[in-house]
C-alpha positions in Angstrom: 13.9 58.0 37.2 13.9 59.3 33.6 16.0 62.4 33.0 13.4 65.1 32.2 15.7 67.2 29.9 17.4 64.4 28.1 15.1 61.4 28.2 17.6 58.8 29.3 17.1 56.3 32.1 19.5 54.4 34.4 20.2 50.7 33.9 18.5 50.0 37.2 16.1 51.8 39.4 14.9 51.0 42.9 11.2 51.8 43.5 8.7 51.2 46.2 5.0 51.2 46.4 3.9 54.5 47.9 0.1 54.4 47.7 -1.8 51.4 46.3 -1.0 51.9 42.6 1.7 54.5 42.8 5.5 53.9 42.7 8.1 56.2 44.2 11.9 56.2 44.0 13.7 54.4 46.7 17.3 55.3 47.8 20.0 52.7 47.6 22.0 51.0 44.9 22.5 47.7 43.3 23.5 46.1 39.9 21.5 43.2 38.6 23.8 42.1 35.7 27.1 43.7 36.3 26.0 46.9 34.6 26.4 50.1 36.6 23.1 51.2 38.1 23.3 54.9 37.3 24.6 54.4 33.7 22.6 54.7 30.5 23.8 51.4 29.1 22.7 48.0 27.9 19.8 47.6 30.3 18.6 51.2 30.0 18.7 51.4 26.2 16.1 48.6 26.0 13.7 50.7 28.0 13.6 53.1 25.0 13.0 50.2 22.6 10.2 48.8 24.8 8.4 52.1 24.9 8.7 52.6 21.1 7.6 49.0 20.4 4.6 49.4 22.7 3.6 52.6 20.9 4.0 50.9 17.5 1.7 48.0 18.5 -0.8 50.0 20.5 -0.7 53.6 19.3 -4.1 54.7 20.6 -3.6 53.3 24.0 -0.1 54.5 24.6 0.1 57.7 22.6 0.1 60.3 25.4 2.5 58.4 27.7 4.8 57.5 24.8 4.9 61.1 23.4 5.9 62.6 26.7 8.4 59.8 27.5 10.1 60.0 24.1 10.0 63.7 23.5 13.2 64.6 25.3 15.1 61.7 23.5 13.7 62.9 20.1 14.7 66.4 20.9 18.3 65.4 21.7 18.5 63.2 18.6 17.3 66.2 16.6 19.6 68.8 18.2 22.7 66.6 18.1 22.5 65.3 14.5 25.5 66.2 12.4 24.1 66.7 8.9 27.5 66.9 7.4 28.5 63.5 8.7 25.0 62.0 8.5 25.6 60.8 12.1 25.1 61.9 15.7 27.6 63.7 17.8 29.2 61.5 20.5 27.6 63.6 23.2 24.1 63.4 21.8 22.9 61.6 24.9 23.4 63.4 28.2 22.8 62.2 31.8 21.3 64.0 34.9 21.2 63.3 38.6 19.7 59.9 38.0 22.1 58.9 35.2 25.7 59.9 35.9 27.2 58.4 32.8 26.4 57.3 29.2 27.9 54.1 28.0 31.2 55.0 26.4 31.1 54.9 22.6 27.4 54.1 22.6 27.2 55.0 19.0 29.4 52.1 18.0 27.7 49.4 20.0 24.6 47.9 18.3 22.8 46.8 21.5 22.9 50.5 22.7 22.4 52.5 19.5 19.7 50.3 18.0 17.2 50.8 20.8 18.0 54.5 20.8 17.4 54.9 17.1 14.3 52.7 17.2 12.5 55.5 19.0 12.5 57.3 15.7 9.7 55.0 14.4 7.3 57.0 16.6 6.4 60.4 15.2 8.3 63.1 17.1 6.5 66.3 18.1 9.8 68.2 17.9 10.5 67.7 14.2 8.8 67.5 10.9 8.1 64.1 9.3 10.6 64.8 6.4 13.3 65.7 8.9 12.6 62.7 11.0 12.8 60.5 8.0 16.2 61.9 7.3 17.2 60.8 10.8 15.7 57.3 10.3 17.6 57.0 7.0 20.8 58.0 8.7 20.2 55.5 11.5 19.6 52.8 9.0 22.8 53.7 7.1 24.8 53.3 10.3 23.6 49.8 11.0 26.1 47.5 9.3 
């Protein structure tokens, strides 16, 4: 249930086993912790951190999956970085049919922005290393 163009995921997803070891989306809705299911929020942001953390610990084993999963997130972070402000635009993250809203003021809430920015520890295919380092430095500067 990841948004293909933007890389975000919903707080919660319903899945079902379709064939032995394959999962498929299941219709329906729920909320496991009071967070809206189709929002990119507190639960969803941790997915990005988990993927980045896995790639940092097991780079060879997870490279291909990590690269394809994080690529759209990296692209959005690259495209929506405001060099003049050394920060990201408020609309840097965008939803899709699976994610109908982004947690409001996500850039100001550590438990949302920290997992998003943590993805920058994995080399992005969409930007040069020096430019990515600029983004890492900016993210570090925003954490107070």
